[in-house]
C-alpha positions in Angstrom: -111.8 -56.0 -49.6 -111.0 -56.6 -53.2 -107.9 -54.9 -54.7 -108.7 -52.7 -57.8 -107.7 -54.3 -61.1 -104.9 -52.9 -63.2 -107.4 -51.4 -65.6 -109.2 -49.6 -62.7 -105.9 -48.3 -61.3 -104.9 -47.0 -64.8 -108.2 -45.3 -65.3 -107.9 -43.6 -61.9 -104.4 -42.5 -62.7 -105.5 -41.0 -66.1 -108.3 -39.1 -64.4 -106.0 -37.7 -61.7 -103.5 -36.5 -64.4 -106.1 -34.2 -65.8 -106.1 -32.3 -62.5 -104.2 -29.0 -62.4 -103.4 -27.2 -59.1 -101.9 -23.7 -58.6 -99.1 -23.7 -56.2 -98.4 -20.3 -54.5 -94.9 -19.3 -55.4 -92.7 -16.4 -54.1 -89.3 -14.8 -54.6 -87.5 -14.2 -51.3 -88.5 -10.5 -51.6 -92.1 -11.1 -52.4 -92.4 -13.7 -49.6 -91.2 -11.1 -47.1 -93.5 -8.4 -48.4 -96.6 -10.6 -48.4 -95.8 -12.0 -45.0 -95.2 -8.5 -43.5 -98.7 -7.4 -44.4 -100.5 -10.7 -43.7 -103.3 -11.0 -41.1 -102.0 -14.5 -40.5 -98.2 -14.3 -40.5 -98.2 -17.5 -38.3 -99.3 -19.4 -41.4 -95.9 -18.7 -43.0 -92.8 -20.7 -42.3 -90.2 -19.0 -40.1 -87.9 -18.2 -43.0 -87.9 -18.1 -46.8 -85.6 -21.1 -47.2 -87.9 -23.2 -45.0 -90.9 -22.1 -47.0 -89.1 -22.9 -50.3 -88.2 -26.4 -49.1 -91.8 -27.0 -48.1 -93.2 -25.6 -51.4 -90.8 -27.7 -53.5 -91.7 -30.8 -51.5 -95.5 -30.1 -51.9 -95.1 -29.5 -55.7 -93.1 -32.8 -56.0 -95.9 -34.7 -54.1 -98.6 -33.3 -56.4 -96.6 -34.3 -59.4 -95.9 -37.8 -58.0 -99.6 -38.3 -57.5 -100.3 -37.4 -61.1 -101.5 -33.8 -60.5 -100.1 -31.1 -62.6 -98.8 -28.5 -60.2 -98.2 -25.0 -61.7 -96.2 -22.4 -59.9 -98.1 -19.2 -59.6 -95.9 -16.3 -58.6 -97.4 -13.7 -56.3 -96.4 -10.2 -57.2 -97.1 -8.3 -54.0 -98.5 -5.1 -55.6 -100.8 -7.0 -57.9 -102.0 -9.2 -55.0 -102.5 -6.1 -52.7 -104.5 -4.4 -55.5 -106.6 -7.6 -56.1 -107.3 -7.7 -52.3 -108.5 -4.1 -52.3 -110.6 -4.6 -55.4 -112.2 -7.8 -53.9 -112.5 -6.5 -50.3 -110.2 -9.2 -49.1 -107.6 -9.3 -46.4 -104.1 -10.7 -47.0 -104.7 -14.2 -45.5 -104.2 -17.8 -46.6 -107.7 -18.0 -48.1 -107.2 -14.8 -50.2 -103.7 -15.9 -51.3 -105.1 -19.3 -52.5 -108.0 -17.6 -54.2 -105.7 -15.2 -55.9 -103.4 -17.9 -57.4 -106.4 -19.9 -58.4 -107.8 -16.9 -60.3 -104.4 -16.3 -61.9 -104.2 -20.0 -63.0 -107.7 -19.9 -64.4 -106.9 -16.7 -66.3 -103.7 -18.2 -67.7 -105.5 -21.4 -68.8 -108.4 -19.4 -70.5 -105.9 -17.3 -72.4 -104.3 -20.5 -73.8 -107.6 -22.0 -74.8 
């Protein structure tokens, strides 16, 4: 198998740098509130410090791979209202959709 040329690798890197991903972010208090009402609390780390270490590592890995990772804070009351409005449960899918929606709104506001 042929190794990609330098030019091909640089083009791939430039394409990946245009990717933006929302990373769910919490304060210790918001993490506890969201976890306490989640239908999937087993998806959360055992403690906030463990979650924080995992989140920081994930954000760093995205950045190393050329993906722009933006922290999207979850404000519990806003998230719970969003869930009610969209007939969603508090689970990993809805949390990801919520932060994705928040990122999209923020980027559209800047445009």
